[in-house]
C-alpha positions in Angstrom: 9.2 -5.4 19.6 5.7 -4.2 18.8 2.7 -6.5 18.3 1.0 -7.2 15.0 -2.2 -5.8 16.6 -0.6 -2.4 16.8 0.6 -2.6 13.2 -2.9 -3.5 12.0 -4.4 -0.8 14.2 -2.4 1.9 12.5 -3.3 0.5 9.1 -6.9 0.5 10.1 -6.8 4.1 11.3 -5.1 5.2 8.1 -7.9 3.7 6.0 -10.7 5.0 8.2 -9.3 8.5 8.8 -7.6 9.0 5.5 -5.5 11.8 7.1 -4.5 14.8 4.9 -0.7 14.8 4.8 0.8 18.1 3.6 4.1 17.4 1.7 6.5 20.2 0.9 8.8 17.8 -0.9 11.1 17.7 -3.9 10.4 17.5 -7.7 12.0 14.1 -8.0 9.7 12.2 -5.7 6.3 13.9 -5.8 4.5 11.4 -7.9 5.9 8.3 -6.1 5.3 9.8 -2.7 1.7 10.7 -3.5 1.0 7.2 -4.9 2.5 5.5 -1.8 0.4 7.6 0.5 -2.7 6.9 -1.5 -1.9 3.2 -1.4 -1.9 3.0 2.4 -5.1 5.1 2.7 -3.7 8.6 3.4 -4.6 11.7 1.4 -1.5 13.5 0.1 -1.4 17.2 -0.8 1.7 18.8 -2.4 1.4 22.5 -1.8 4.5 24.7 -2.0 3.3 28.2 -2.8 4.1 30.7 0.0 0.6 32.1 -0.5 -1.2 28.9 0.6 1.1 26.7 2.7 -0.2 28.2 5.9 -3.8 27.5 5.0 -3.1 24.0 3.8 -1.1 23.2 6.9 -4.0 24.4 9.0 -6.4 21.8 7.5 -3.8 18.9 7.4 -3.3 16.2 10.0 0.5 16.2 9.6 3.3 18.1 7.8 6.2 16.5 5.8 9.2 18.7 5.0 11.7 17.4 2.5 14.5 19.6 1.4 15.6 17.6 -1.6 15.4 20.4 -4.2 16.0 23.6 -2.3 15.4 27.1 -3.4 15.0 30.3 -1.3 11.2 30.4 -2.0 10.7 26.8 -1.0 12.7 27.3 2.2 10.5 30.3 3.0 7.4 28.1 2.4 8.8 25.4 4.6 9.4 27.8 7.5 5.9 29.4 7.2 4.3 25.9 7.2 6.4 24.6 10.1 5.7 27.7 12.2 1.9 27.2 11.6 2.2 23.5 12.4 4.0 24.4 15.7 1.3 26.9 16.6 -1.5 24.4 16.0 0.5 21.5 17.6 0.4 19.4 14.5 3.1 16.7 14.0 6.0 17.4 11.6 8.5 15.1 10.1 11.6 16.5 8.5 13.8 14.9 5.9 17.2 16.7 5.7 18.0 15.4 2.2 21.7 15.7 1.4 22.6 17.8 4.5 26.3 18.3 4.6 26.7 18.3 0.8 26.7 22.1 0.6 26.9 25.1 3.0 23.5 26.3 2.0 21.9 22.9 2.5 23.5 22.4 5.9 22.7 25.9 7.1 19.1 25.5 6.0 18.7 22.2 7.8 20.3 23.4 11.0 18.1 26.5 11.0 15.0 24.4 10.6 15.7 21.9 13.4 16.8 24.7 15.8 13.8 27.0 15.2 11.0 24.5 14.7 12.1 21.2 16.4 10.3 18.6 14.2 8.4 15.8 15.9 10.4 13.2 13.8 13.6 13.5 11.7 14.4 10.8 9.2 17.7 10.6 7.4 20.5 8.2 6.5 23.5 7.9 8.7 25.6 10.6 7.1 22.7 13.1 7.2 22.1 12.5 10.9 25.8 12.9 11.6 25.8 16.1 9.6 22.9 17.5 11.6 25.0 17.0 14.8 28.1 18.4 13.1 29.9 15.1 13.7 30.4 14.1 10.1 31.2 15.5 6.6 31.2 12.3 4.6 27.8 12.8 2.8 27.3 12.0 -0.8 23.9 13.7 -0.8 21.1 11.3 -0.8 23.4 8.3 -0.5 25.1 7.3 2.7 28.7 6.0 2.9 28.2 5.2 6.5 26.3 2.3 8.1 23.3 3.3 10.2 24.8 1.9 13.4 27.6 4.5 13.3 25.1 7.3 13.7 23.3 5.9 16.8 25.1 8.1 19.4 24.6 11.2 17.3 20.9 10.3 16.9 20.5 9.9 20.6 22.1 13.3 21.3 19.9 14.9 18.6 16.8 13.3 20.0 17.4 14.5 23.5 18.3 18.0 22.4 15.2 18.5 20.3 12.9 16.1 22.2 12.2 14.4 18.9 12.2 10.9 17.5 15.1 10.2 15.1 14.9 7.6 12.4 18.1 6.4 10.7 17.4 4.5 7.6 19.8 2.0 6.0 20.3 -1.8 5.7 19.0 -1.7 9.3 16.7 1.1 10.3 16.9 2.5 13.8 14.2 4.5 15.6 15.5 6.5 18.5 13.7 8.5 21.1 16.0 9.5 24.0 17.3 6.3 25.5 14.7 4.1 23.6 16.2 2.5 20.6 14.4 0.0 18.3 15.4 -1.4 14.9 13.8 -2.8 11.8 15.8 -5.3 9.9 13.6 -6.2 6.9 13.6 -4.6 3.5 15.3 -5.2 0.2 18.7 -4.1 -1.2 16.9 -3.0 -4.4 15.3 -0.2 -2.4 18.6 1.7 -2.6 18.5 1.5 -6.4 15.1 3.2 -6.7 15.1 7.0 -6.3 12.9 8.5 -3.6 12.5 5.4 -1.4 13.8 7.4 1.6 11.5 10.3 0.8 8.6 7.8 0.6 9.6 6.5 4.1 9.5 10.0 5.4 6.0 10.6 4.1 4.7 7.3 5.4 6.1 8.3 8.8 4.1 11.5 8.3 0.9 9.6 7.7 1.5 7.3 10.7 2.1 10.1 13.1 -1.0 11.7 11.8 -3.1 8.9 13.3 -0.9 7.9 16.3 0.4 10.4 18.8 3.1 8.0 20.0 5.7 9.2 17.5 8.2 6.5 18.3 5.7 3.7 17.8 4.3 5.3 14.7 7.7 5.8 13.2 8.6 2.2 13.9 5.4 1.0 12.3 6.1 3.1 9.2 9.6 1.7 8.7 8.2 -1.8 9.4 5.6 -1.2 6.6 8.3 0.0 4.2 10.5 -3.1 5.0 7.6 -5.6 4.6 6.6 -4.1 1.3 10.2 -4.1 0.1 10.6 -7.8 1.0 7.5 -8.8 -0.9 8.2 -6.6 -3.9 11.7 -8.0 -4.3 10.4 -11.5 -4.8 8.2 -10.6 -7.7 10.4 -8.0 -9.4 13.0 -8.4 -12.2 14.9 -5.2 -11.4 14.5 -1.7 -10.0 11.9 -0.6 -12.6 9.4 -3.4 -11.8 10.3 -3.1 -8.1 9.1 0.5 -8.0 5.7 -0.6 -9.4 5.4 -3.7 -7.3 6.3 -1.8 -4.2 3.3 0.5 -4.5 1.0 -2.5 -5.3 2.4 -4.3 -2.2 1.8 -1.3 0.0 -1.8 -1.2 -1.1 -2.3 -5.0 -0.6 -0.7 -4.8 2.9 -2.9 -1.9 3.9 -6.1 -3.6 2.6 -5.3 -6.9 4.2 -3.9 -5.5 7.5 
């Protein structure tokens, strides 16, 4: 749908602005997420301490909230950061990792979206359905449901929160109210590498930091993920080499535009 010129413009802005993206994310993905953001030109910061999240959010261009490894202190830090981001009108992307897998995880996610209304929410189909209380078939970070099956739920959630919803899967969908776009590129190997969805969330965070049209920025982020996945697959022998080649490819795409 969107022109290559827009894609290149966002990549150019990322390199020129090097936006500081504050990630309150999980232990599993911190290193990969930071490297992916550096590869495309953004500046990652991973600050979780309650004592500093408000200050770090204040100097950041976007906030990424990922609830992969929950604990009460981390939830408190997330809420403090999101409240500050809302006060300063900074964009926030929320990744409801594994919502529906436990009562605590579901209650936390529902509280976050109700109280702080993120600019963008990215999840797999089962996570999006769980957020709208329309499904309980989650396996945690894995989805047993195709992304198409969550479209209606995503539209309802988007309208309710006035947010952009991204459903990731074999086909990625970007939904803002009645507007629906999809990204069909990517590699099946991506589902065999931990943290790829979390990486997508953080890349969305970097893109909405430099482009205030959250729908377009989210689309471009998923397009970038898909392009890098396609290229990395061709030069990889398996999931291990894919992980390395994916970061290299992100860097090459960002440099070449």
